[in-house]
N, C-alpha and C positions, 0 to 999 in steps of 0.2 A: 123844479123844471130843469134848472141848470145842471143839477147832479145827474138827472136822467139823460140829458143830452151828452154829458161827458161819458157816462157808462155806455151809451149807444155807440159813440165814436170809438171808444176803446174796443168794444165787441167787434165792430166793423173792421178795425185795423188788424185785430187778431185773425179774423176770418180771411181778410185780404192777404195777410202775410203767409198763412198756411197754404194758400194757393200759389204762392210765388215760387217756392222751391221745395223739392222733395228731399228725402234723406239721401237717396242715391245721387242726386244732383249736387247736394252740399258736399258729399264725400268726394265726388269727382273734382270739384273746385278746390277742396283742401289738398287733394293729391297733386293737382296741377301746381299749387303753390310750393309744396314740399319736394316734389319729385317730378318736375315738368317733363323730363326725358325718359320716364319709366325705368330708371336705373336700379331700383330696388330689386326687381326680379332677378337680376344678374349680379347682385352686389357681391363684391369681393374687396374687403378692406379691413382696416385695423382701427379700433377705438381705444382711447385711453380715458378711463373714468375714475375720478376720485370721489369716494363716498365719505361724507362728513356726518358723524353721528354724535349727538351730545354725550359728553363724558367718556368718549372712547377715542382711541387713536384713529386717524383716517385710514381707509383701506384704498389702496391704489391698484386698479385692475387694468391689465392689457388684454383686450378682447379681439379675437380674430374670427371673422365670419366670411365664409365662402359658400354662398347659397348654391351655385351650380354644382359644386363638388360635395354638397351636403356635409360641410365641415364646420366645426365650431370649437373654439378653445378659449379659456380664460385663465390667466395667471394673475393671482391676487396676492398682495403683500400687506400685512398689518403688523407693525412692530417687526419682530424677527421671524415671523411665520409666513412662509410662502406656500400657497396651495395652487395646484394646477389641475384643471379638468379639461378633457377633450372628448368630442363626439365626432367620429368619422363614419358617416352613414349609420350603420347599426352597431358599430363597435365603440367602446368607450375606454378611457384611461384616466388615471389620476395619480398625483404625487404630492408629497409634502417635503419641503426643503430639499428637493431633488431626489428624494427617495421614492422610487416607483413600486416598491414592495413593502409598504408600511405594516406595522404590527396591528393586531386586532384592536388594541387599545387606541392607537392613533386613528385608525379608521372610524372607530366609534366617536371619539372626541371631536374630530374635525369633519365628520360626515363624508368620508372619502368612499363614495360608491357611485354606481352608474345612475341611480335615481337622482342624486344631487347634480351630476354632470348634465343630465337631460333637463333638469329644472332650470339650471343656469342658461342652457341653450334656449329654452322656450322663453324665459324671462327677458333676456337681452334682445333676442331677435324680435320679440313682440313689441317691447317698449321703444326700441330704436327703429323699428320698422313701421311705426305708426306715422300717419294714418293709413298707409298703404296696406297694412296687415288686416284692415277691416274688410278687405275684399276676399279674404281667405274663406275657404269652404267651411261651413258650420257657423259663420257669423250671420246674425239676423239683424238687418238694418231697419229701424223703425222709419217709415216714410214720412211721419209727422215731425217736422222741424219746429222747435219752439225757440222763443226769445227768453233769455233769462239774465238778470243782473246778478253777478257774482263778484264779491269783494269790490263793489262799487263800479264795475265795468259791465257793459252789455255784450252778450254773446249770442251766437246762433248755436243751439245745442242739438247734438245728434245722439240718439239713444241706440245702444247695441246690446243685444242678448245673444246667447249661443245655444246651439243644440246640446243635448245632454252629454253627447260624446266629447264635446269640446270644453264646456265650462258651465258653471251655475251662476256666476256673478252677473250683475247688470251694470253696464258701463255707460257713462255720459261723457261726450267729448264737446268741449267748448271752443268755438272758432271765432276769430275776429271777423265781424260782419263786413269789413271793408276789404281786408286782404285774404281772408279765409285761412290765415295761419292758425294752427292749433296752439292754444295758450293755457288750457287747463284740461285735465281729465279726472274723472271721479268714478269710483266703483263702490257698489253696495253688495253685501252678501245676503243674509237672510232677513235683515231688518233695515228700516230706513235710516238708522244711525250707525250701522256697522260699516266697515270698509274705510276707505281713505280718499283724500283728494290730493292732487299733485299740481302745483303751480309751476308753469314753464316760463322761462325767460331767456332771451338771447337766442342766437342761432349759430350753429357750427356747420359749415358746408363740407361734407365728406362725400367724395365720388359724385359731386353735383347734386347731392341730396341735402336739403336744409333740415338739420336735426336740432331739436331743442338743446341748448347748451347747458342749462341749469334746470334741475327738477327738484323742487322742495316738497317733501311729503308731510301730510298732516292727517290725523284721525278726523273722520267726519263728526264723531260724537261730541268731542270737546275741543276741537281745533289744536290739540297737542301736537307740537312739532316733533317729527320723527327723525328727519335727516335730509341731506341734500346730495344729489349726484351732480358732478361737474364733468362735462365732456370736453375733451380736447383732441387735437389731431396728433399731438406728440406728447411724450413724457414731460 
């Protein structure tokens, strides 16, 4: 009888919670925490990101984003190699160690092309624009918010999928239930074990936007550590 009562109370609490907040409401609360003045839409700033990967030298990137002007650039250095990519509206450019007209061999070896430039633009503006980017066209927010314990901590979890024109992956965003800060996100590809999860820690405030300072990446399948991105305001 005691076990039945416990299960009944658990079921009631789940039903009650599901009626408390919708996906859209949780997203609004998270955006209010990270970008209370709606500065992301007109973001114009500079980010410095150090990527630490096991058994490799760190890569230091200087990233410039100007959303009103549709401009993006990233200048990255690892050891003695410096690559530069820029996207200005529909135009792109790239260089290696200052050479803006590299050979075919260098282009192939370092993926110096417009596809890579646009990939970097989409990658950095998406990840550092979260959770605000979840309001972009083509994003489908699941209105059912769930509670989940991850790495020993309880979160409110928001599920996002995308129209076929935007992407195929399924993403889950984990928010602190008290502050609504984004503390984890996770994506899956075609299976329940594919994809990665990213642990977020610390905050760096840039243009009045609270961005995660440290992002540690792991495989979903076996928890293998992939690397860490560290954000700062200056070099």
